[in-house]
N, C-alpha and C positions, 0 to 999 in steps of 0.2 A: 760706707766704710772709708771712702776716700777723704771725706770731710773730717773723719776722726784721726787722720794722720797728722803728726806735727808738721810745722811749716818746713823744716829742713828735710825731713823724710819725703814729704810731698814734692819739694823742689828737686831732690835727687831723682825721684821716680819720674817726674815729668821730663827732666833733662835727659835721662837715659833713654826714655821712649822716643822723645823728639829727635835725638841724635841718631838713634837706630833707624828711624824713618828717613832722615836725611841721608844716611848711608846708602839706602836703596836708590836714592836719586843721584848720589855722587860717590861711587866706589873709591874715588881718589882719596877720600877722607881716611880710608884704611892705610894708605901709603903715608900720608902726611902726619897723621895724629896717633897712629899706633906706636907702641914702644919698640924702637929698633935698637939693636946692640950698638955699643960705642964703635964709632968708625964706619958704620954701615947705614947711615941715615939718621942717627940719633940727634934729636934736638931737645933742649931743656924742657920745653912745654910738654913733651911726651910723658914726663914723669907723672903727670896728672891726666892728660887728655886721653891716654889709652884706656882709662877706666870707664870712659863713657861710650866706647865702641864695643860692639859685640859681633861675634862671628856667625851667629844663627839665631833664629827665633827661640829655640830651646835654650840657648846660652843666656839670652837676656831674660827669658821667662824665669828660669831657675834663680838667677841673680836677683831679680826684682821680688820674687817670693821671699828670698832671704832678707832683702832690705826691709820689706814690710814686716816679716815675722820677728826679726831681731832688732832692727833699727827703730821701729815705731816705739817699742817699749823702752829702749835705751834713751831715745829723745825725751820721752815723758819723764824719765828718771833724772837725766842730766840737764835737760834744757837744750835748745837748738845750738847754741854757741859751742858748748862742750861736745855735743854729739858730732857736729861738723869737724871740730878739731880732731876728735878720735877717729872718725871715718877717714879723713884726709891723711892722717898719720899712717893708718893701715894701708891705704892706697900707695903712699910714697914708699913705705917699707917694702911692700910687695914688689914695686918697680925696682928698687935697689937690689933686692934678693934675686929677681929674675935677671937683671943685668949682670950680676956677679956669676950666676950660673951660665948664662950665654957666653960670657967672656971665658970662663973656665972650660966649657965644652966646645967652643967654636961654633955653636949653633947660630944661624943667621936669620931665623924666622922672627917676624914681629910678634908682639904680645898685645892682646886686646882683652877687655872685659873688666867688670867690677868685682870679680871673684876675690881678689886679695882684700879689698875693702869689706866684702861680705864675710870672709873668714875672720877678719878682725872683729866685726860685729858679733859673730858667733862666739868668739872668745870672750868679748866683753859681756855678752848676755850670760854666758856660763859662769863668769866670775861674779856678776852682780845678782844673778838669780839661779844659783847652783842647783836648787832642788825643784825648780820649775819643770814640769813635764813637757817633753818635746816628743813628737811622733814623726819619725822619718817616713819618707815615702816607701822605702824598701829597707828593711822589713818594717811594716807598720806596727811597731812595738813601742809603747810609751817608755821613755827613759828620762832620768834627770838630765838637765841641761849640761852639767859638768861631764857626764859620761858621753853624751852626744858629741860634745866638742872634743873630748879626748879621743874618741873613736875616729872622728873625721881627721884630726891632726895626725894620728898614727897611720891612717890609711894614706894620707897625702905623703907622709915621709916614706912609707914602704913603696908606694907607686913611683915616687920621684927617684929614689935610690935604685930601684930595679929597672927603671926606664919603661915601666908598664904604662899603657894608655898614653902613648906618644902624642904630641901635639897639645897636651894640656900642661899648663904652667904650674905644676905641683909645688915647686919651690916659691913661686909668687904667692900661692895660697898660704904656705907656711910663713913667708915673710910678712904677710898681712897680720897673721896671728902674733908674730914676734913684735911688730910695730904696735899692735894693740896692747900687748903685755908691757912694753916699755912706757906707753902713755899711762897705763894704770899704775905702774910703779912710781912714775913721776908724780902723779896726782896724790898718791898715798904719802909720798915723802913730803910734799908741800902741805899736806893736811896736818902733819905732826910738827 
């Protein structure tokens, strides 16, 4: 299966796993490369570096399942260059959304994880393959990709607004979806 992944998806998978392993050796990486709020340790490189750090094994596992599930198909469809452009735009938009939320709320915790990029891939998958069946872990009921993405987006909005499941960057996830939507709109405009 690993050999069937596109070069960009494979590179992202290897980079995330390798950096997660390095985190175990150097916890300082969380301090230097996590996304910190403006004025509280923020550095420009953190707009991308945070997406390669993860808080736990479950965190990276779920994100890498998403990368393989949605990213591999999108890379085959778009090619590696467009796929990376799309993924990085989602990661960057997620970072900007999270920074806006932390500035508005005064939250000082750092953000880590590829989830914003993965949520962008989810939206891209739903737009490109809306009728493709997706089976979530809970509940394991097959549904079209567009519905799966809509449910996840709505859940993130509800959880973010209500403050439920604290410690999860719900607005970063939504920011990743917004970044993905903006890239898709730009590509569509350039095609006409």
